[in-house]
N, CA, C, O and the ligand as a Tripos MOL2 file, in Angstrom:
@<TRIPOS>MOLECULE
protein
  233   231    59     0     0
PROTEIN
NO_CHARGES

@<TRIPOS>ATOM
      1 N         110.4450  102.3230   95.2810 N.3       1 MET1
      2 CA        110.3270  103.5250   94.4430 C.3       1 MET1
      3 C         110.7080  103.1970   93.0040 C.2       1 MET1
      4 O         111.7370  102.5780   92.7350 O.2       1 MET1
      5 N         109.8600  103.6240   92.1050 N.am      2 ARG2
      6 CA        110.0920  103.3300   90.6990 C.3       2 ARG2
      7 C         110.9620  104.4080   90.0610 C.2       2 ARG2
      8 O         111.0010  105.5530   90.5110 O.2       2 ARG2
      9 N         111.6410  104.0160   89.0270 N.am      3 LEU3
     10 CA        112.5070  104.9560   88.3270 C.3       3 LEU3
     11 C         111.6900  106.0130   87.6010 C.2       3 LEU3
     12 O         112.0650  107.1840   87.5450 O.2       3 LEU3
     13 N         110.5800  105.5810   87.0540 N.am      4 LEU4
     14 CA        109.7160  106.5140   86.3230 C.3       4 LEU4
     15 C         108.5180  106.8690   87.1980 C.2       4 LEU4
     16 O         107.6740  106.0220   87.4870 O.2       4 LEU4
     17 N         108.4570  108.1130   87.6090 N.am      5 GLN5
     18 CA        107.3650  108.5310   88.4710 C.3       5 GLN5
     19 C         106.0660  108.6130   87.6790 C.2       5 GLN5
     20 O         106.0230  109.2430   86.6220 O.2       5 GLN5
     21 N         105.0180  107.9890   88.1770 N.am      6 PRO6
     22 CA        103.7380  108.0200   87.4610 C.3       6 PRO6
     23 C         103.2290  109.4410   87.2550 C.2       6 PRO6
     24 O         103.5590  110.3570   88.0080 O.2       6 PRO6
     25 N         102.4220  109.5970   86.2230 N.am      7 VAL7
     26 CA        101.9180  110.9260   85.8660 C.3       7 VAL7
     27 C         101.1310  111.5530   86.9940 C.2       7 VAL7
     28 O         101.2450  112.7530   87.2460 O.2       7 VAL7
     29 N         100.3260  110.7430   87.6810 N.am      8 PHE8
     30 CA         99.5000  111.3460   88.7370 C.3       8 PHE8
     31 C         100.3380  111.8650   89.8930 C.2       8 PHE8
     32 O          99.8970  112.7610   90.6130 O.2       8 PHE8
     33 N         101.5380  111.3250   90.0910 N.am      9 CYS9
     34 CA        102.4290  111.8360   91.1270 C.3       9 CYS9
     35 C         103.0200  113.1760   90.7110 C.2       9 CYS9
     36 O         103.1520  114.0910   91.5240 O.2       9 CYS9
     37 N         103.3720  113.2760   89.4420 N.am     10 VAL10
     38 CA        103.9530  114.5200   88.9380 C.3      10 VAL10
     39 C         103.0010  115.6870   89.1580 C.2      10 VAL10
     40 O         103.4240  116.8150   89.4120 O.2      10 VAL10
     41 N         101.7040  115.3950   89.0560 N.am     11 PHE11
     42 CA        100.7060  116.4440   89.2160 C.3      11 PHE11
     43 C         100.1950  116.5550   90.6540 C.2      11 PHE11
     44 O          99.2110  117.2420   90.9260 O.2      11 PHE11
     45 N         100.8750  115.8760   91.5530 N.am     12 GLY12
     46 CA        100.5380  116.0310   92.9590 C.3      12 GLY12
     47 C          99.3660  115.2000   93.4400 C.2      12 GLY12
     48 O          98.8730  115.3920   94.5510 O.2      12 GLY12
     49 N          98.9140  114.2630   92.5900 N.am     13 LYS13
     50 CA         97.8090  113.3960   93.0050 C.3      13 LYS13
     51 C          98.3580  112.0200   93.3410 C.2      13 LYS13
     52 O          98.2590  111.0850   92.5470 O.2      13 LYS13
     53 N          98.9240  111.9130   94.5020 N.am     14 HIS14
     54 CA         99.5220  110.6550   94.9050 C.3      14 HIS14
     55 C          98.4500  109.6610   95.3270 C.2      14 HIS14
     56 O          97.4050  110.0400   95.8560 O.2      14 HIS14
     57 N          98.7230  108.4000   95.0870 N.am     15 HIS15
     58 CA         97.7890  107.3430   95.4510 C.3      15 HIS15
     59 C          98.3890  106.5340   96.5950 C.2      15 HIS15
     60 O          99.3780  105.8250   96.4100 O.2      15 HIS15
     61 N          97.8080  106.6380   97.7310 N.am     16 ARG16
     62 CA         98.3550  105.9010   98.8810 C.3      16 ARG16
     63 C          98.0500  104.4090   98.7430 C.2      16 ARG16
     64 O          97.0400  103.9970   98.1720 O.2      16 ARG16
     65 N          98.9530  103.6410   99.2830 N.am     17 SER17
     66 CA         98.8110  102.1980   99.2310 C.3      17 SER17
     67 C          97.7680  101.7430  100.2420 C.2      17 SER17
     68 O          97.8850  102.0430  101.4300 O.2      17 SER17
     69 N          96.7580  101.0290   99.7870 N.am     18 ARG18
     70 CA         95.6820  100.5970  100.6820 C.3      18 ARG18
     71 C          96.1700   99.5870  101.7100 C.2      18 ARG18
     72 O          95.7940   99.6450  102.8800 O.2      18 ARG18
     73 N          97.0000   98.6740  101.2690 N.am     19 GLY19
     74 CA         97.3580   97.5620  102.1380 C.3      19 GLY19
     75 C          98.4470   97.8720  103.1580 C.2      19 GLY19
     76 O          98.7310   97.0540  104.0320 O.2      19 GLY19
     77 N          99.0610   99.0610  103.0490 N.am     20 ARG20
     78 CA        100.2080   99.3440  103.9020 C.3      20 ARG20
     79 C          99.9490  100.4750  104.8870 C.2      20 ARG20
     80 O         100.8780  100.9450  105.5440 O.2      20 ARG20
     81 N          98.7110  100.9130  104.9990 N.am     21 ALA21
     82 CA         98.4100  101.9830  105.9440 C.3      21 ALA21
     83 C          98.5730  101.4790  107.3750 C.2      21 ALA21
     84 O          98.2970  100.3160  107.6700 O.2      21 ALA21
     85 N          99.0190  102.3580  108.2480 N.am     22 TRP22
     86 CA         99.1700  102.0070  109.6490 C.3      22 TRP22
     87 C          98.8540  103.2230  110.5060 C.2      22 TRP22
     88 O          98.8580  104.3570  110.0270 O.2      22 TRP22
     89 N          98.5850  102.9710  111.7670 N.am     23 ASN23
     90 CA         98.2080  104.0460  112.6760 C.3      23 ASN23
     91 C          99.3120  104.2240  113.7030 C.2      23 ASN23
     92 O          99.6720  103.2740  114.3990 O.2      23 ASN23
     93 N          99.8530  105.4340  113.8050 N.am     24 ASP24
     94 CA        100.9550  105.6790  114.7380 C.3      24 ASP24
     95 C         100.4420  106.0160  116.1390 C.2      24 ASP24
     96 O         101.2150  106.4270  117.0040 O.2      24 ASP24
     97 N          99.1540  105.8450  116.3550 N.am     25 GLY25
     98 CA         98.5800  106.1290  117.6630 C.3      25 GLY25
     99 C          97.5060  107.1960  117.5880 C.2      25 GLY25
    100 O          96.5460  107.1840  118.3590 O.2      25 GLY25
    101 N          97.6740  108.1110  116.6590 N.am     26 SER26
    102 CA         96.6810  109.1740  116.5160 C.3      26 SER26
    103 C          96.3910  109.5030  115.0580 C.2      26 SER26
    104 O          95.3930  110.1480  114.7380 O.2      26 SER26
    105 N          97.2730  109.0530  114.1910 N.am     27 THR27
    106 CA         97.1640  109.4370  112.7910 C.3      27 THR27
    107 C          97.4050  108.2420  111.8840 C.2      27 THR27
    108 O          98.2720  107.4100  112.1540 O.2      27 THR27
    109 N          96.6350  108.1630  110.8110 N.am     28 PHE28
    110 CA         96.8740  107.1260  109.8220 C.3      28 PHE28
    111 C          97.9380  107.5750  108.8330 C.2      28 PHE28
    112 O          97.9170  108.7060  108.3470 O.2      28 PHE28
    113 N          98.8660  106.6740  108.5460 N.am     29 ARG29
    114 CA         99.9390  106.9720  107.6110 C.3      29 ARG29
    115 C         100.0560  105.8500  106.5910 C.2      29 ARG29
    116 O          99.6740  104.7090  106.8510 O.2      29 ARG29
    117 N         100.5870  106.1940  105.4320 N.am     30 SER30
    118 CA        100.8170  105.1840  104.4110 C.3      30 SER30
    119 C         101.8740  105.7180  103.4580 C.2      30 SER30
    120 O         102.5560  106.7000  103.7510 O.2      30 SER30
    121 N         101.9970  105.0640  102.3300 N.am     31 TRP31
    122 CA        102.9610  105.5120  101.3270 C.3      31 TRP31
    123 C         102.2760  105.5950   99.9830 C.2      31 TRP31
    124 O         101.2850  104.9080   99.7340 O.2      31 TRP31
    125 N         102.8140  106.4450   99.1090 N.am     32 CYS32
    126 CA        102.2900  106.5360   97.7550 C.3      32 CYS32
    127 C         102.7090  105.2930   96.9790 C.2      32 CYS32
    128 O         103.8710  104.8860   97.0020 O.2      32 CYS32
    129 N         101.7360  104.7030   96.2920 N.am     33 GLU33
    130 CA        102.0400  103.5170   95.4990 C.3      33 GLU33
    131 C         102.9270  103.8480   94.3130 C.2      33 GLU33
    132 O         103.6760  103.0020   93.8260 O.2      33 GLU33
    133 N         102.8330  105.0860   93.8540 N.am     34 GLY34
    134 CA        103.5480  105.4560   92.6460 C.3      34 GLY34
    135 C         104.9930  105.8240   92.8930 C.2      34 GLY34
    136 O         105.8850  105.3310   92.2030 O.2      34 GLY34
    137 N         105.2400  106.6940   93.8770 N.am     35 CYS35
    138 CA        106.5870  107.2310   94.0620 C.3      35 CYS35
    139 C         107.1790  106.8930   95.4300 C.2      35 CYS35
    140 O         108.3540  107.1650   95.6760 O.2      35 CYS35
    141 N         106.3780  106.3030   96.3230 N.am     36 GLY36
    142 CA        106.9110  105.8660   97.5980 C.3      36 GLY36
    143 C         107.0180  106.9420   98.6600 C.2      36 GLY36
    144 O         107.5950  106.7010   99.7210 O.2      36 GLY36
    145 N         106.4830  108.1080   98.4030 N.am     37 LYS37
    146 CA        106.5430  109.1670   99.4010 C.3      37 LYS37
    147 C         105.6270  108.8380  100.5800 C.2      37 LYS37
    148 O         104.5500  108.2710  100.3970 O.2      37 LYS37
    149 N         106.0650  109.1980  101.7940 N.am     38 PRO38
    150 CA        105.2030  108.9840  102.9550 C.3      38 PRO38
    151 C         103.9760  109.8760  102.8680 C.2      38 PRO38
    152 O         104.0630  111.0340  102.4600 O.2      38 PRO38
    153 N         102.8440  109.3280  103.2540 N.am     39 MET39
    154 CA        101.6100  110.0900  103.2100 C.3      39 MET39
    155 C         100.9260  110.0530  104.5630 C.2      39 MET39
    156 O         101.1470  109.1400  105.3590 O.2      39 MET39
    157 N         100.1030  111.0420  104.8150 N.am     40 ILE40
    158 CA         99.4210  111.1650  106.0910 C.3      40 ILE40
    159 C          97.9590  111.5370  105.8330 C.2      40 ILE40
    160 O          97.6450  112.2450  104.8760 O.2      40 ILE40
    161 N          97.0780  111.0480  106.6980 N.am     41 ARG41
    162 CA         95.6710  111.3700  106.5180 C.3      41 ARG41
    163 C          95.2410  112.4210  107.5330 C.2      41 ARG41
    164 O          95.3910  112.2450  108.7420 O.2      41 ARG41
    165 N          94.7100  113.5040  107.0150 N.am     42 ASP42
    166 CA         94.1660  114.5260  107.9070 C.3      42 ASP42
    167 C          92.6890  114.7090  107.5870 C.2      42 ASP42
    168 O          92.0900  113.8810  106.9010 O.2      42 ASP42
    169 N          92.1090  115.7850  108.0790 N.am     43 MET43
    170 CA         90.6760  115.9920  107.9050 C.3      43 MET43
    171 C          90.2700  116.1390  106.4500 C.2      43 MET43
    172 O          89.1250  115.8710  106.0850 O.2      43 MET43
    173 N          91.2070  116.5630  105.6300 N.am     44 ARG44
    174 CA         90.8960  116.7740  104.2100 C.3      44 ARG44
    175 C          91.1440  115.5270  103.3840 C.2      44 ARG44
    176 O          90.7960  115.4750  102.2040 O.2      44 ARG44
    177 N          91.7400  114.5330  103.9980 N.am     45 GLY45
    178 CA         92.0450  113.3140  103.2530 C.3      45 GLY45
    179 C          93.5330  113.0480  103.2660 C.2      45 GLY45
    180 O          94.2560  113.5340  104.1360 O.2      45 GLY45
    181 N          93.9890  112.2670  102.2900 N.am     46 TRP46
    182 CA         95.3930  111.8790  102.2520 C.3      46 TRP46
    183 C          96.2280  112.9290  101.5370 C.2      46 TRP46
    184 O          95.8120  113.4930  100.5250 O.2      46 TRP46
    185 N          97.4190  113.1820  102.0830 N.am     47 SER47
    186 CA         98.3460  114.1080  101.4400 C.3      47 SER47
    187 C          99.7660  113.6620  101.7650 C.2      47 SER47
    188 O          99.9780  112.8150  102.6320 O.2      47 SER47
    189 N         100.7320  114.2370  101.0630 N.am     48 VAL48
    190 CA        102.1230  113.8930  101.3260 C.3      48 VAL48
    191 C         102.5240  114.4080  102.7050 C.2      48 VAL48
    192 O         102.2560  115.5560  103.0570 O.2      48 VAL48
    193 N         103.1640  113.5460  103.4680 N.am     49 ASP49
    194 CA        103.5810  113.9210  104.8150 C.3      49 ASP49
    195 C         104.8370  114.7750  104.7530 C.2      49 ASP49
    196 O         105.8800  114.2860  104.3210 O.2      49 ASP49
    197 N         104.7730  116.0390  105.1700 N.am     50 PRO50
    198 CA        105.9400  116.9230  105.0960 C.3      50 PRO50
    199 C         106.9780  116.6080  106.1690 C.2      50 PRO50
    200 O         108.1300  117.0310  106.0670 O.2      50 PRO50
    201 N         106.5690  115.8660  107.1970 N.am     51 ASP51
    202 CA        107.4820  115.5860  108.3060 C.3      51 ASP51
    203 C         107.2590  114.1620  108.8180 C.2      51 ASP51
    204 O         106.7130  113.9630  109.9030 O.2      51 ASP51
    205 N         107.6850  113.1770  108.0290 N.am     52 PRO52
    206 CA        107.4530  111.7820  108.4070 C.3      52 PRO52
    207 C         108.2460  111.3990  109.6480 C.2      52 PRO52
    208 O         109.3370  111.9230  109.8700 O.2      52 PRO52
    209 N         107.7130  110.4960  110.4570 N.am     53 PRO53
    210 CA        108.4240  110.0750  111.6740 C.3      53 PRO53
    211 C         109.7240  109.3490  111.3340 C.2      53 PRO53
    212 O         109.7440  108.4580  110.4850 O.2      53 PRO53
    213 N         110.7760  109.7280  111.9880 N.am     54 VAL54
    214 CA        112.0870  109.1430  111.7090 C.3      54 VAL54
    215 C         112.1190  107.6880  112.1830 C.2      54 VAL54
    216 O         111.6900  107.3650  113.2910 O.2      54 VAL54
    217 N         112.6270  106.8460  111.3330 N.am     55 GLY55
    218 CA        112.8210  105.4510  111.7220 C.3      55 GLY55
    219 C         111.5840  104.5810  111.6170 C.2      55 GLY55
    220 O         111.6380  103.3920  111.9320 O.2      55 GLY55
    221 N         110.4770  105.1470  111.1820 N.am     56 LYS56
    222 CA        109.2650  104.3450  111.0960 C.3      56 LYS56
    223 C         108.8130  104.1180  109.6600 C.2      56 LYS56
    224 O         107.7450  103.5540  109.4220 O.2      56 LYS56
    225 N         109.6120  104.5480  108.7220 N.am     57 GLN57
    226 CA        109.2280  104.3420  107.3290 C.3      57 GLN57
    227 C         109.5980  102.9150  106.9290 C.2      57 GLN57
    228 O         110.7350  102.4820  107.1150 O.2      57 GLN57
    229 N         108.6310  102.1990  106.3820 N.am     58 HIS58
    230 CA        108.7960  100.8310  105.9050 C.3      58 HIS58
    231 C         109.2240   99.8550  106.9780 C.2      58 HIS58
    232 O         109.3970   98.6680  106.7010 O.2      58 HIS58
    233 ZN        103.3130  109.5870   94.4010 Zn       59 ZN59
@<TRIPOS>BOND
     1     1     2 1
     2     2     3 1
     3     3     4 2
     4     3     5 am
     5     5     6 1
     6     6     7 1
     7     7     8 2
     8     7     9 am
     9     9    10 1
    10    10    11 1
    11    11    12 2
    12    11    13 am
    13    13    14 1
    14    14    15 1
    15    15    16 2
    16    15    17 am
    17    17    18 1
    18    18    19 1
    19    19    20 2
    20    19    21 am
    21    21    22 1
    22    22    23 1
    23    23    24 2
    24    23    25 am
    25    25    26 1
    26    26    27 1
    27    27    28 2
    28    27    29 am
    29    29    30 1
    30    30    31 1
    31    31    32 2
    32    31    33 am
    33    33    34 1
    34    34    35 1
    35    35    36 2
    36    35    37 am
    37    37    38 1
    38    38    39 1
    39    39    40 2
    40    39    41 am
    41    41    42 1
    42    42    43 1
    43    43    44 2
    44    43    45 am
    45    45    46 1
    46    46    47 1
    47    47    48 2
    48    47    49 am
    49    49    50 1
    50    50    51 1
    51    51    52 2
    52    51    53 am
    53    53    54 1
    54    54    55 1
    55    55    56 2
    56    55    57 am
    57    57    58 1
    58    58    59 1
    59    59    60 2
    60    59    61 am
    61    61    62 1
    62    62    63 1
    63    63    64 2
    64    63    65 am
    65    65    66 1
    66    66    67 1
    67    67    68 2
    68    67    69 am
    69    69    70 1
    70    70    71 1
    71    71    72 2
    72    71    73 am
    73    73    74 1
    74    74    75 1
    75    75    76 2
    76    75    77 am
    77    77    78 1
    78    78    79 1
    79    79    80 2
    80    79    81 am
    81    81    82 1
    82    82    83 1
    83    83    84 2
    84    83    85 am
    85    85    86 1
    86    86    87 1
    87    87    88 2
    88    87    89 am
    89    89    90 1
    90    90    91 1
    91    91    92 2
    92    91    93 am
    93    93    94 1
    94    94    95 1
    95    95    96 2
    96    95    97 am
    97    97    98 1
    98    98    99 1
    99    99   100 2
   100    99   101 am
   101   101   102 1
   102   102   103 1
   103   103   104 2
   104   103   105 am
   105   105   106 1
   106   106   107 1
   107   107   108 2
   108   107   109 am
   109   109   110 1
   110   110   111 1
   111   111   112 2
   112   111   113 am
   113   113   114 1
   114   114   115 1
   115   115   116 2
   116   115   117 am
   117   117   118 1
   118   118   119 1
   119   119   120 2
   120   119   121 am
   121   121   122 1
   122   122   123 1
   123   123   124 2
   124   123   125 am
   125   125   126 1
   126   126   127 1
   127   127   128 2
   128   127   129 am
   129   129   130 1
   130   130   131 1
   131   131   132 2
   132   131   133 am
   133   133   134 1
   134   134   135 1
   135   135   136 2
   136   135   137 am
   137   137   138 1
   138   138   139 1
   139   139   140 2
   140   139   141 am
   141   141   142 1
   142   142   143 1
   143   143   144 2
   144   143   145 am
   145   145   146 1
   146   146   147 1
   147   147   148 2
   148   147   149 am
   149   149   150 1
   150   150   151 1
   151   151   152 2
   152   151   153 am
   153   153   154 1
   154   154   155 1
   155   155   156 2
   156   155   157 am
   157   157   158 1
   158   158   159 1
   159   159   160 2
   160   159   161 am
   161   161   162 1
   162   162   163 1
   163   163   164 2
   164   163   165 am
   165   165   166 1
   166   166   167 1
   167   167   168 2
   168   167   169 am
   169   169   170 1
   170   170   171 1
   171   171   172 2
   172   171   173 am
   173   173   174 1
   174   174   175 1
   175   175   176 2
   176   175   177 am
   177   177   178 1
   178   178   179 1
   179   179   180 2
   180   179   181 am
   181   181   182 1
   182   182   183 1
   183   183   184 2
   184   183   185 am
   185   185   186 1
   186   186   187 1
   187   187   188 2
   188   187   189 am
   189   189   190 1
   190   190   191 1
   191   191   192 2
   192   191   193 am
   193   193   194 1
   194   194   195 1
   195   195   196 2
   196   195   197 am
   197   197   198 1
   198   198   199 1
   199   199   200 2
   200   199   201 am
   201   201   202 1
   202   202   203 1
   203   203   204 2
   204   203   205 am
   205   205   206 1
   206   206   207 1
   207   207   208 2
   208   207   209 am
   209   209   210 1
   210   210   211 1
   211   211   212 2
   212   211   213 am
   213   213   214 1
   214   214   215 1
   215   215   216 2
   216   215   217 am
   217   217   218 1
   218   218   219 1
   219   219   220 2
   220   219   221 am
   221   221   222 1
   222   222   223 1
   223   223   224 2
   224   223   225 am
   225   225   226 1
   226   226   227 1
   227   227   228 2
   228   227   229 am
   229   229   230 1
   230   230   231 1
   231   231   232 2
@<TRIPOS>SUBSTRUCTURE
     1 MET1         2 RESIDUE 1 A MET
     2 ARG2         6 RESIDUE 1 A ARG
     3 LEU3        10 RESIDUE 1 A LEU
     4 LEU4        14 RESIDUE 1 A LEU
     5 GLN5        18 RESIDUE 1 A GLN
     6 PRO6        22 RESIDUE 1 A PRO
     7 VAL7        26 RESIDUE 1 A VAL
     8 PHE8        30 RESIDUE 1 A PHE
     9 CYS9        34 RESIDUE 1 A CYS
    10 VAL10       38 RESIDUE 1 A VAL
    11 PHE11       42 RESIDUE 1 A PHE
    12 GLY12       46 RESIDUE 1 A GLY
    13 LYS13       50 RESIDUE 1 A LYS
    14 HIS14       54 RESIDUE 1 A HIS
    15 HIS15       58 RESIDUE 1 A HIS
    16 ARG16       62 RESIDUE 1 A ARG
    17 SER17       66 RESIDUE 1 A SER
    18 ARG18       70 RESIDUE 1 A ARG
    19 GLY19       74 RESIDUE 1 A GLY
    20 ARG20       78 RESIDUE 1 A ARG
    21 ALA21       82 RESIDUE 1 A ALA
    22 TRP22       86 RESIDUE 1 A TRP
    23 ASN23       90 RESIDUE 1 A ASN
    24 ASP24       94 RESIDUE 1 A ASP
    25 GLY25       98 RESIDUE 1 A GLY
    26 SER26      102 RESIDUE 1 A SER
    27 THR27      106 RESIDUE 1 A THR
    28 PHE28      110 RESIDUE 1 A PHE
    29 ARG29      114 RESIDUE 1 A ARG
    30 SER30      118 RESIDUE 1 A SER
    31 TRP31      122 RESIDUE 1 A TRP
    32 CYS32      126 RESIDUE 1 A CYS
    33 GLU33      130 RESIDUE 1 A GLU
    34 GLY34      134 RESIDUE 1 A GLY
    35 CYS35      138 RESIDUE 1 A CYS
    36 GLY36      142 RESIDUE 1 A GLY
    37 LYS37      146 RESIDUE 1 A LYS
    38 PRO38      150 RESIDUE 1 A PRO
    39 MET39      154 RESIDUE 1 A MET
    40 ILE40      158 RESIDUE 1 A ILE
    41 ARG41      162 RESIDUE 1 A ARG
    42 ASP42      166 RESIDUE 1 A ASP
    43 MET43      170 RESIDUE 1 A MET
    44 ARG44      174 RESIDUE 1 A ARG
    45 GLY45      178 RESIDUE 1 A GLY
    46 TRP46      182 RESIDUE 1 A TRP
    47 SER47      186 RESIDUE 1 A SER
    48 VAL48      190 RESIDUE 1 A VAL
    49 ASP49      194 RESIDUE 1 A ASP
    50 PRO50      198 RESIDUE 1 A PRO
    51 ASP51      202 RESIDUE 1 A ASP
    52 PRO52      206 RESIDUE 1 A PRO
    53 PRO53      210 RESIDUE 1 A PRO
    54 VAL54      214 RESIDUE 1 A VAL
    55 GLY55      218 RESIDUE 1 A GLY
    56 LYS56      222 RESIDUE 1 A LYS
    57 GLN57      226 RESIDUE 1 A GLN
    58 HIS58      230 RESIDUE 1 A HIS
    59 ZN59       233 GROUP 0 **** ****
């Protein structure tokens, strides 16, 4: 996580990391490259995960 959050994160447009996506069995998850928040992919695309799995981050 960077000290200075990128502008696109401030406006809610997080960029998930391409190389770090993983599948927990049913859902693809990754992290924002800018601020490090956990992200989840649903039918609408990638968004910030409001309830990330405990113990599986990084
Ligand atoms: Zn972000």
